[in-house]
N, C-alpha and C positions, 0 to 999 in steps of 0.2 A: 504493405504491412508484412512483418515476419510472422512466423508461427507463434501461437500463444504458448507461453510457459506458465503453467498453472500449478499451484500447490494446494488444491482443494479436492474433496471427494464428490461434492455435489455437481449437478449438471450446470454448465455455463449458461448464462442468459443468452438467448438466441435472437435478440432484437437490439437495434441501435439505442444508445443512450441519448437522452435529451439534455439540453443545457440546464444549468441550475435555475435560471430565471423561468424557463418554460415549466420546469418541475414545480417550482414554488407556486406558479400561477394556476396549475392544473392538478398536480400531484396524482397523476393517473398512469405513471410508468414505474417499472421495477428497476430501471437503470437510469443513471444520471452521470453526466460528465462535467468535472470541475476543470475550468480553465484557469491559467494564472490570473490572479486578481479577483477571482471569485472567493467568497467567504464560506469556507466549509462549514462553519457554525450554523449557517442558514439551514442546513440539512438535518441538524440534530433532532428537531421535533419529528422528523420523518424516517429516522433510521430503521425502525421496525418494518417499514413498508418497502425498503429498498433491498434488492438482491445483488446489485452490482453498482459500484461507484468507480468510474474511471477517473484518473487524475492525469491530465495532459502535461507532458514535459516537451514543449515546443523546441527547446534547446537544452542540452544536458547541463548547462551552467545555471539554469533557473531552478533554485532549490525550494521554491514555495510549496511544491507538491509534497515534500517531506513533512512539512508542518501540517498540511491538510490531512495527511494520512494519520499522523499522531493524534491530532484533534479528534478525528472520527473514531479511532480505536479507543481512545481514552473516554469518549462519550458512550461507548458500549456497542459500536457497530460490529456485527459479526459476519456480515455478508462479504462477498468478494470485493476486494480492493485492488484494482488493476492499474498499474503504471503503464501509460501509453505514450508513444512519441519517440523522442530522442533519448532512449534508455540505453545506456552502455553497460557492458558486462562489469566494469569496475564499480558501478553503482549498486549492483544487485544486493550485496551484503547489507549495506546501509539501508536500502529500501525495505528489505525484509525486516530489519530491526524496527523500522518505523511503522510496520503493519501491513505492507503490501504482500499479497499472497498470489498475485498473478502479474504477468508482464507481457505486453504486446508492443515490442520495439518496432521502430520504422525499418530497421535493418536486421537481418537474421543474426542471432547469437550462436556461436559454436556451442553445442551442448556440453562438451567436455570443459570448455572455458567457464561456462555458467556454473557447472557443478563445482569446479575448483574455486570460483569466486565465493560461492555460498558456503563452502566448508573450510575456507582458508584459516580462520581463527577459532581456536578452541575456547577462548575466554574473551569476555568483553569487559569494558571498564565502567560503563554506566548503565543504569536501568533504562529500558525502552519498552515499546509496545509488544515486543516478542517474549517478554517475561523471563529472559535468561538472567541468571544470577550473576551480578558483577563479581569480578575476581576478588575485589577487596572484601566482599561479604563472605566469599569462600575462605579467604585467609583469616578473617576475624569474625567468626560466627557469633551472633548474639546469643548469649545463654541467660536463662532466667533461673535465678537460684533461690 
């Protein structure tokens, strides 16, 4: 594993994450790991008890983790949401928009490339979990008269 890239001020969880099935059966961990095919919605009743949710990307072409992140953030999860596995620098911007605030890629990312990827676009075109205002809303603000 490469070095953890994290955008949070709190202390990272220092113990391994359990599987979703294990967590649902016992619910005695502060960290869980979502694999492709797991239903992130199963964790919604437990979000207040979780400090870390890892979402595994076994291959960079598997986009199900983006949906899992968005589901969890829209359901109110405020803990650490970490993308792990085959995470590429080109994916960081979209992953941040979906709600990921930490990354643990299989291979190291160049810090300068990561910073460039995260700051590449000043404006976005659609709303997402990051609460950035879409450019169309900036161009045509709603006024109440």
